[in-house]
C-alpha positions in Angstrom: 0.0 0.1 0.0 1.5 3.2 -1.2 0.5 6.5 0.1 0.6 9.6 -2.1 2.1 12.4 -0.1 1.5 15.0 -2.9 -2.3 14.5 -2.8 -4.2 17.3 -1.1 -6.8 16.2 1.5 -10.4 17.5 0.9 -12.6 18.4 3.8 -16.4 17.7 3.2 -18.0 20.4 5.4 -21.6 19.8 4.0 -22.7 17.5 7.0 -21.3 20.1 9.4 -23.3 22.9 7.8 -26.4 20.7 7.8 -26.1 20.0 11.5 -25.4 23.6 12.3 -28.5 24.8 10.4 -30.7 22.3 12.1 -29.5 23.4 15.5 -30.1 27.1 14.5 -33.6 26.4 13.5 -34.2 24.6 16.8 -32.9 27.5 18.7 -35.0 29.9 16.7 -38.1 28.0 17.5 -37.5 27.4 21.2 -36.1 30.9 22.2 -39.5 32.8 22.1 -41.0 30.2 24.4 -38.5 30.6 27.1 -40.1 32.3 30.2 -38.0 33.9 32.9 -39.6 34.1 36.4 -38.3 36.6 38.9 -39.7 36.3 42.5 -40.3 39.8 44.0 -41.3 40.5 47.6 -43.6 43.5 47.5 -44.1 45.7 50.6 -47.4 45.6 52.4 -49.7 48.7 52.0 -51.6 50.3 54.7 -55.2 49.5 54.3 -56.3 51.6 57.3 -55.7 55.0 55.7 -58.1 56.2 53.0 -57.7 59.1 50.8 -60.0 62.0 51.7 -61.3 64.2 49.0 -61.3 67.9 50.1 -64.1 70.0 48.7 -62.8 73.0 46.7 -63.6 76.5 47.6 -65.5 78.4 44.9 -65.1 82.2 44.5 -67.4 83.8 42.0 -67.3 87.5 41.0 -70.2 88.7 38.8 -70.4 91.8 36.6 -72.0 93.8 39.5 -68.8 93.1 41.6 -70.7 90.8 44.0 -68.5 88.3 45.6 -69.8 84.7 46.5 -67.6 82.4 48.4 -69.3 78.9 48.8 -72.7 80.7 48.5 -71.7 83.3 51.2 -71.7 87.0 50.2 -68.7 89.3 50.7 -68.1 93.0 50.0 -65.3 93.8 47.6 -63.8 96.5 49.8 -63.4 94.4 52.9 -62.9 91.0 51.2 -59.2 90.6 52.3 -59.9 90.8 56.0 -63.2 89.0 55.9 -62.0 86.1 53.8 -59.0 85.7 56.1 -61.4 85.3 59.1 -63.7 83.0 57.0 -60.8 80.8 55.9 -59.9 79.9 59.5 -62.5 77.2 59.3 -61.5 75.9 55.9 -58.8 73.3 55.1 -55.8 75.1 53.6 -55.0 72.2 51.4 -58.3 72.7 49.4 -58.2 74.0 45.9 -59.6 77.5 45.4 -61.4 78.1 42.2 -61.9 81.8 41.2 -64.2 82.6 38.4 -64.9 86.2 37.4 -67.0 88.0 34.7 -64.9 88.9 31.7 -65.8 92.5 31.8 -64.3 93.0 35.3 -61.1 94.9 35.8 -58.0 92.7 35.9 -56.7 94.4 39.0 -59.9 93.4 41.0 -59.2 89.7 40.2 -55.6 90.0 41.2 -56.7 91.7 44.5 -58.9 88.7 45.2 -56.1 86.3 44.2 -53.8 88.1 46.6 -56.3 87.8 49.5 -56.6 84.1 48.8 -52.8 83.6 48.9 -52.5 85.7 52.1 -55.1 83.4 53.7 -52.7 80.4 53.3 -54.1 78.6 50.3 -51.5 77.3 47.8 -53.7 75.8 45.1 -55.5 78.4 43.3 -57.2 78.1 39.9 -58.7 80.7 37.7 -61.7 79.1 35.9 -63.4 80.1 32.7 -66.6 79.3 30.9 -65.3 77.2 28.1 
């Protein structure tokens, strides 16, 4: 038996490629179905405390400069002092909604807004009719 040392060996990689393609197809089919589960310990909430909704304070100024605060009438000239005394019974976290007639002077509305801020309210909204 003579061996030819000059002959070049040939590698047949076709079976290797076939096996790799089959493994790749299996991996592509199985991968979307893998589910990871992470166990998380959540803190316990307090069920005793309930959220309280605070009723807003409505201030309305009509075209005749009549002030209504939650259906109570106030005078424009003495509003700052009277509203400060009136607000002692109200919750300062409540939202104050000021609505005024469009024909009123801007300075009057800002005077009312300043009185509300001096009384200690921090959430004030100017409302419109649409």
